[in-house]
C-alpha positions in Angstrom: 22.2 -12.7 -5.3 23.4 -9.2 -5.8 22.2 -9.3 -9.4 18.8 -10.5 -8.3 18.6 -7.5 -5.8 19.7 -5.0 -8.5 17.1 -6.4 -10.9 14.3 -6.2 -8.3 15.3 -2.7 -7.3 15.3 -1.6 -10.9 11.6 -2.5 -11.1 10.9 0.5 -8.9 10.5 3.2 -11.5 11.1 6.0 -9.0 14.6 4.6 -8.2 17.8 5.3 -10.2 19.7 2.0 -9.7 23.4 1.6 -10.7 24.0 -1.4 -13.0 26.1 -4.3 -11.8 29.1 -3.5 -13.9 29.6 -0.3 -12.0 28.6 -1.4 -8.5 30.7 -4.6 -8.8 33.9 -2.5 -9.2 33.8 -2.0 -5.4 33.5 -5.8 -4.6 36.0 -6.9 -2.0 37.4 -3.4 -1.4 37.2 -1.4 1.8 35.6 1.8 0.5 34.1 4.9 2.0 30.4 5.1 1.4 30.5 8.9 0.9 33.1 8.3 -1.8 30.9 5.7 -3.5 28.0 8.1 -3.5 30.1 10.8 -5.1 31.7 8.5 -7.7 28.4 6.9 -8.7 26.2 9.9 -8.3 23.7 8.2 -5.9 22.0 9.2 -2.7 22.0 5.8 -1.0 24.1 2.7 -0.9 23.0 -0.8 -0.1 25.8 -3.0 1.2 25.9 -6.4 2.8 27.8 -9.7 3.5 27.3 -13.4 3.2 28.6 -15.9 5.8 28.4 -19.7 5.6 28.7 -22.3 8.4 28.2 -25.9 7.3 24.8 -25.9 5.5 23.6 -22.6 6.9 23.9 -19.2 5.4 23.6 -15.8 7.1 23.1 -12.7 4.9 23.1 -9.1 6.2 22.2 -6.0 4.4 22.2 -2.3 5.4 21.0 0.8 3.6 23.2 3.9 4.1 22.7 7.6 3.3 25.6 8.3 1.0 25.7 12.0 1.9 25.9 11.6 5.7 26.9 8.0 6.3 23.9 7.4 8.5 22.3 4.0 8.6 18.7 4.0 7.4 17.9 0.3 7.6 19.5 -3.0 8.4 18.3 -6.6 8.4 19.6 -10.1 8.7 18.4 -13.2 6.8 19.2 -16.8 7.4 18.6 -20.0 5.5 20.0 -23.3 4.3 21.9 -24.2 1.2 19.4 -27.0 0.4 17.9 -24.8 -2.3 20.2 -21.9 -2.8 18.0 -20.5 -5.6 14.9 -20.3 -3.4 17.0 -18.7 -0.7 18.3 -16.1 -3.2 14.7 -15.3 -4.3 13.6 -15.0 -0.7 16.5 -12.7 0.3 16.0 -10.5 -2.8 12.3 -10.1 -2.2 12.8 -9.5 1.5 15.5 -6.9 1.0 13.6 -4.9 -1.6 10.2 -5.2 0.1 11.6 -4.0 3.4 13.9 -1.4 2.0 11.6 0.3 -0.5 9.4 2.0 2.2 12.6 3.2 4.0 13.9 4.7 0.8 10.6 6.4 0.2 10.6 7.8 3.7 14.1 9.2 3.2 13.0 10.7 -0.1 9.9 12.2 1.5 12.0 13.8 4.3 14.3 15.2 1.7 11.4 16.7 -0.3 9.8 18.2 2.9 13.1 20.0 3.6 12.9 21.8 0.3 11.4 25.3 0.1 7.9 25.2 -1.5 9.1 27.6 -4.2 11.6 25.1 -5.6 9.5 21.9 -5.6 9.7 19.6 -8.6 6.9 17.3 -9.8 8.5 14.4 -7.9 8.9 16.5 -4.7 5.2 17.4 -4.9 4.4 13.7 -5.5 6.4 12.6 -2.5 4.8 15.1 -0.2 1.4 14.0 -1.4 2.3 10.3 -0.7 3.3 11.3 2.9 -0.1 13.1 3.4 -2.1 10.2 1.8 -0.5 7.7 4.2 -1.8 9.7 7.2 -5.4 8.7 6.2 -7.2 11.7 7.7 -9.7 13.9 5.7 -7.6 17.0 6.0 -4.4 15.2 4.9 -6.3 13.6 2.0 -7.3 17.1 0.8 -3.7 18.3 1.0 -2.5 15.2 -0.8 -4.9 15.8 -3.7 -3.6 19.4 -4.1 0.0 18.2 -4.1 -0.8 15.5 -6.7 -2.6 18.2 -8.8 0.6 20.3 -8.6 2.7 17.4 -9.6 0.5 16.8 -12.7 0.7 20.5 -13.6 4.5 20.4 -13.5 4.7 17.1 -15.4 1.5 16.3 -17.3 2.7 12.7 -18.1 3.5 11.7 -14.5 1.5 8.5 -14.4 1.9 7.8 -10.7 0.6 11.3 -9.8 -2.6 10.6 -11.7 -2.9 7.2 -10.0 -2.5 8.7 -6.6 -4.9 11.5 -7.3 -7.5 9.0 -8.4 -6.8 7.1 -5.2 -7.5 10.3 -3.1 -11.0 10.3 -4.6 -11.4 6.6 -3.7 -10.3 7.3 -0.1 -12.9 10.1 0.1 -15.6 7.6 -1.1 -14.6 4.8 1.2 -14.7 7.2 4.2 -18.0 9.0 3.3 -16.3 12.3 2.7 -17.6 13.1 -0.8 -19.7 16.2 -1.1 -20.7 15.7 -4.8 -20.5 12.0 -5.2 -21.3 11.9 -9.0 -18.8 14.5 -9.9 -16.0 13.3 -7.7 -16.6 9.7 -8.7 -16.4 10.6 -12.4 -13.2 12.7 -11.8 -11.5 9.9 -9.9 -12.3 7.4 -12.6 -11.0 9.8 -15.3 -7.7 10.3 -13.4 -7.4 6.5 -13.0 -7.9 5.9 -16.7 -5.3 8.6 -17.5 -2.9 6.9 -15.1 -3.3 3.6 -17.0 -2.8 5.3 -20.4 0.4 7.0 -19.3 1.7 4.1 -17.1 1.2 0.8 -18.8 4.6 -0.3 -17.4 4.4 1.7 -14.1 3.5 -0.7 -11.3 2.7 2.1 -8.9 0.4 3.9 -11.4 -1.4 0.6 -12.3 -1.8 -0.3 -8.6 -3.5 2.9 -7.5 -5.5 3.3 -10.7 -6.6 -0.3 -10.8 -7.9 -0.2 -7.3 -9.6 3.1 -7.9 -11.4 1.8 -11.0 -12.6 -1.2 -9.1 -14.3 1.1 -6.6 -15.2 4.2 -8.6 -16.2 2.5 -11.8 -17.4 -0.8 -10.3 -15.0 -2.7 -12.6 -13.6 -5.3 -10.2 -12.4 -7.7 -13.0 -10.6 -4.9 -14.8 -9.1 -3.6 -11.6 -7.9 -7.0 -10.6 -6.3 -7.5 -14.0 -4.4 -4.1 -13.7 -3.2 -5.1 -10.2 -2.1 -8.5 -11.4 -0.1 -6.7 -14.1 1.4 -4.4 -11.4 2.5 -7.5 -9.5 4.1 -9.0 -12.6 6.0 -5.7 -13.2 7.2 -5.5 -9.6 6.6 -8.6 -7.5 8.0 -6.8 -4.4 5.5 -3.9 -4.4 3.5 -4.4 -1.2 0.8 -2.0 -2.2 0.1 -4.1 -5.4 -0.4 -7.2 -3.3 -2.7 -5.7 -0.6 -4.8 -3.6 -2.9 -5.2 -6.6 -5.1 -6.3 -8.4 -2.0 -9.0 -5.7 -1.4 -10.5 -6.1 -4.8 -10.5 -9.9 -4.3 -12.4 -9.4 -1.0 -15.1 -7.5 -2.8 -15.1 -10.0 -5.6 -15.8 -12.9 -3.2 -12.3 -14.5 -3.3 -11.7 -14.3 0.4 -9.0 -17.0 0.8 -7.0 -15.6 -2.1 -7.4 -12.1 -0.6 -6.0 -13.3 2.7 -2.9 -14.7 0.9 -2.4 -11.4 -0.8 -2.6 -9.4 2.5 -0.3 -11.9 4.2 2.3 -11.6 1.4 2.2 -7.8 1.5 2.8 -7.9 5.3 5.8 -10.1 4.8 7.2 -7.9 2.1 6.8 -4.7 4.1 6.4 -5.4 7.9 6.9 -1.7 8.8 4.8 -0.2 6.0 3.0 3.1 6.7 -0.1 1.6 5.1 -0.1 -1.4 7.5 -3.5 -0.3 8.9 -5.0 -0.7 5.4 -3.6 -4.3 5.2 -5.1 -5.0 8.6 -8.4 -3.6 7.5 -8.4 -5.9 4.4 -7.6 -8.9 6.5 -10.6 -8.0 8.7 -13.0 -7.7 5.8 -11.8 -11.0 4.3 -12.3 -12.9 7.6 -15.7 -11.3 8.1 -17.0 -12.6 4.7 -15.4 -16.0 5.5 -17.5 -16.2 8.7 -14.6 -15.9 11.1 -16.0 -13.1 13.2 -13.4 -13.3 16.0 -10.5 -13.0 13.5 -12.4 -10.2 11.7 -12.8 -8.1 14.9 -9.2 -8.7 16.0 -7.7 -7.5 12.7 -10.2 -4.6 12.6 -9.3 -3.5 16.1 -5.6 -3.5 15.1 -6.4 -1.2 12.2 -8.6 1.0 14.4 -5.8 1.6 16.8 -3.8 3.1 13.9 -6.6 5.1 12.3 -9.9 5.4 14.3 -11.5 7.5 11.5 -11.4 4.6 9.0 -15.1 4.1 8.3 -14.9 0.6 6.8 -13.0 -0.6 9.9 -15.6 0.8 12.2 -18.3 -1.0 10.2 -16.4 -4.3 10.4 -15.9 -4.0 14.2 -19.6 -3.3 14.7 -20.8 -6.1 12.3 -18.4 -8.8 13.5 -19.2 -8.2 17.2 -22.9 -8.2 16.4 -22.7 -11.4 14.4 -20.7 -13.0 17.2 -23.5 -12.0 19.7 -21.3 -9.5 21.5 -24.0 -6.9 21.8 -22.3 -4.5 24.1 -19.1 -4.2 22.0 -21.3 -4.0 18.8 -23.3 -1.1 20.3 -20.1 0.9 21.3 -18.7 0.3 17.8 -22.0 1.5 16.2 -22.0 4.7 18.3 -18.5 5.5 16.9 -19.6 4.5 13.4 -22.6 6.9 13.5 -20.3 9.7 14.6 -18.1 9.1 11.6 -20.9 9.0 9.0 -24.4 9.9 10.3 -25.8 9.4 6.8 -24.9 5.7 6.4 -27.8 3.4 6.2 -28.5 -0.2 5.3 -30.3 1.1 2.2 -27.2 3.0 0.9 -24.5 0.3 1.6 -24.5 -0.8 -2.0 -23.6 2.8 -3.1 -20.6 2.7 -0.7 -18.8 -0.6 -1.2 -18.6 -2.7 -4.4 -19.4 -6.1 -2.9 -20.0 -8.6 -5.7 -21.4 -11.6 -3.9 -25.0 -11.4 -2.7 -24.2 -13.5 0.4 -21.3 -11.3 1.4 -23.4 -8.1 1.2 -26.2 -9.9 3.1 -23.7 -10.8 5.9 -22.4 -7.3 6.3 -25.9 -5.8 6.2 -27.2 -8.3 8.8 -24.3 -7.6 11.1 -24.8 -3.8 10.9 -28.5 -4.2 11.3 -28.0 -6.2 14.5 -25.5 -3.6 15.7 -28.2 -0.9 15.3 -27.6 0.8 11.9 -30.9 2.2 10.7 -32.6 0.9 7.5 
C-alpha cells in the first residue's frame, strides 16, 4: 500500500518524493518527524498506520510539516479484506487526491511569505495558482502577470504556460475579454506551447487541453489531452473535472457527470469545488434535469456569485422549470454581470457541440428574459 501511495505521489511533477528504499528505513521505528525531514531533505512527511479486526481494516494517514511538526491533514479509511487490492487502490487514490490540495496550499503559503525580490519561477507559479482559484476578474489579471513572470524566469515551465492559457479561457467564460480575437489567439498559443513543453506533465496538459477546447473550438483534441493527463496522473482532480466540462460541451452528459463526481471524491475540499459544481449544473441542464441543475448551480453561486456561466444556468433552469420569479431574479443578476450577452452571441461564448443542447440553453435564457 505504501508503495502504491509513493508511486501515485510521484506522478505529481511538482512534488519531490523520496523513494521507498529510503523511506522504508524508518519502518517500525519511533522517529522524530523533524529529524526525518532533515535526514531526507523534505518539507513534509506522510505517516500512517494499518489496524485489522477480523475481516475489517482501518487505515489512518496524516501529513506533517517537517519543519514545525504541525499537522496539515489527517484522514481515516475503512474497508474489508474481501478484495485487498481494490482496497489498496482506493486508499492510495483517496490519500493522494485529498492530500495534494493540502500540500499545494502549504506550498502557496510558503511562497507568499517570501519577499517579491527573491521569488523563483515556482514561487510565482504558486502565487498565480492561488489567485486563479479566487475566480474574480482582478485576481485573474494578477494571476496572469504572475504566470508571465514564471515563464520569464523559466521559459520551459510547461504548467505556467498552461495556467496562463487558462487565465485567458476564464476571461472568455466570464465575458471579461476586451479584445476577443487577440486574447483568444494568445490563449491558444500559450496552450499549444504548454503541450509542446509538457507532453508528460499532467497539470500542463489539463489546463492547456481545456483551454484549447474553448479557445480553439477543438473539443475532440482537448478531450484527448485531458484523457492523457488522467492516464499520467489518475489522482489529479482537475483533469477529471475539466475533462467533464469538455464532455458536457461535446454532448456526453452522463460521462461528464461521472467525471465531476470522481473529481469531487478525489478532492472533497478542493479550492475549485465551485467549478465542479458548475459543471454538474451544466450537465444536468442538458440532460433535462432542471431541478438538479438549479440546485448544483446555486451551490456554485454561493461560492462565486460572479461566475457568468452559473448565472446563466440558474436563470435557464428556473425558466425551463416554469419558475418565472426565480428566473427573473437570476436574469437581473446575469444582466449585471454581462450587459452585452444576447441570444445571438451565445455561440461565440460557449463551444456547445450538440444543436439540441444549444437550443435548450437558448430557450431557457429566452424565457428568462435575455434579449435576442
